[in-house]
N, C-alpha and C positions, 0 to 999 in steps of 0.2 A: 163497896171496893173492898175488902181486906188484903191487908199486908202480910204478902204468905214469907216474904226472904228478906233482911236485911244485914248488910254487911259494911262498916265504915273500916277505914284505915289512915293512917298519916303516911305521906310522903311527900319528897322533895321533888320540887319541879326542876332537878338539875337541866340548865340550858332550856327552861321556862318551860319544859314539855312532861306531860304524866302520859301514861299508856292502860288501857284495860284493853285486855286481849283474851282468846281463848288458850287454855294452859298448849295444845299442839300450836299454837301461833305465834311466832317470835319477831318477825319483821313487818312492820305497816309498810305501806307504799309511802313515797316523795308526795305524790299528788294529794292525797289524803292528810297530811301534814301542811301542806300549803293552803290546802282547804281552811284546816284547823287554824292555822298563822289568820285567816281572815274571820271566820265565825266560832272562835273559841275552841269547837269540841267538832269533829268529824272523823269518818273513817271507813273502811271499807270491808264488807263480810264480816271478818273476825277481828278488827282491830280497830280500837278509837284511839286516835290521839286528844290529849288536851291541854290546851296553851296556854300557861300562866303568863302572865306579865315580869314575872319576877324569876330569878334560878335559886333562889336560898330557903327564903321561909315556908315551914311545912304547912301543906294543905290538906286535907281531909277530901278524902272519895269515898262516895255512899253508892251502893250498889241496892237498889230499891227493886223487890219483883211485888208486883201486885195481882190480882185478878183481873182489874181491870185499870189502866193507869190514871192515877188523878191529874186535873189541872195543875198547870206551873202556879206555884205559890206567888201573891201577888207583889211581895217585895226580892224577887229574884232581880238578879241585875241582869240577866239574857237567859235565852234557850234556844234549843235547835233540837228538831225531830233527828230520834237515831235508832239504828238497827243493829242489833249483834250478832253472829251466829256464833252458837258453843257446842261443837260437836262432842267433848268430853265431859260437858256439862261442868265445865272448873273454869272460871274466870281469875285471871291475874292481874294485880295491879303495880306495875312497872315504875318506877325510877327512874330515868333513860339514862341516867350516870351512875346509878348507886343498885342497880337490879332489883329485882322483884321485893315490891311492900309488903304485899300481902295478895292473898288468893280466897275465893269464895267459891262453894260447891253450891250450884243453881240448885231450884226444886227437880229441874230433867235437862237433858242436854235437848237443843233447839233453838229455833229463831226467835229473837225478844225484839220487840220495839218500844219506843216510847219516845221520851225526850231526856234531853240533858240538859239540867240551869245549873247555874251557879249563882254564887253571893260572897262577897266581900276582895273579888279580884282586884277589880279596881284600886280599893282600900290597900289591900296586900302592895299590889303595884307600885303606890302611891308613897308609901311607908318604905320600900326599898330603897326607892330614890333617894329618900330625905337621909339616905346613908351618908350617901354622895355630897351633901350641904353642911356636912357636919365636919369638923377638926380631927381628922382621924387619923392622922399621920403616925402621931403616938400610942394608936391605941394597940394593944395587945390581941391576940387572936381571939382569947376568952373575953375581953371585952366586944369586939365587933360579933360575937356568937351570942352575947347577953344581947346588944343590941336589935337585932335580929329574931332572936328569941321572946322577947318583948313585944313583937308586932300586935297593936290593939286588934286589928282587924283580924277575925277568922276565914279565910280563905275556902271553901266549899263547892266542889262539884258535886251533884247529887245525879245518879243515871234512873230515871222511874220508868220502867219497864216491865211490859205483858208478855207473858208466853203468845205466840204468834201459829208457831206450827215446828213439824221436825224438821231436824238439819236435813241440808239438800244432800244426797247419796253422794258417793263419792264416786267419781267417773273410771267405769273401766273395773270397778271392784264391787258396788253391791249391785245386785240384781242380776248376776248372772247365775 
């Protein structure tokens, strides 16, 4: 099961949400966002939501394309099956409040399936919450930023995917 492609970027989960979507898809639906709030990662056809427990500390997002999807690592905090369709062959990692954090070109356009897994999510959320236990009334903005930047937990979301098939035809356009 060789690794065919790997891309990693750092993103801030503003409003506790990160997104991964096809370059021609900008909006996810609220139903998949609500599902992601329950199971951490969820989506619909061209769009995935990744829900963090904190809105400030940078997280890593990795997209890995395999010949055959490997098993979820034993030390993963959690995992869910995912499918995403990319008609353009380009996936965007988006910070909900700040815009695109990065993008990657897949080996080819199509439907990819596998699983999303994560680690460090709970620890980063706990560290964020610990800020509110501090005496921060006199802290400067730089002191606050420094506190969050020193988070010892590395929040990381990984999409391990394999190519499944060609993208679905556009209704009424292709096949004429």
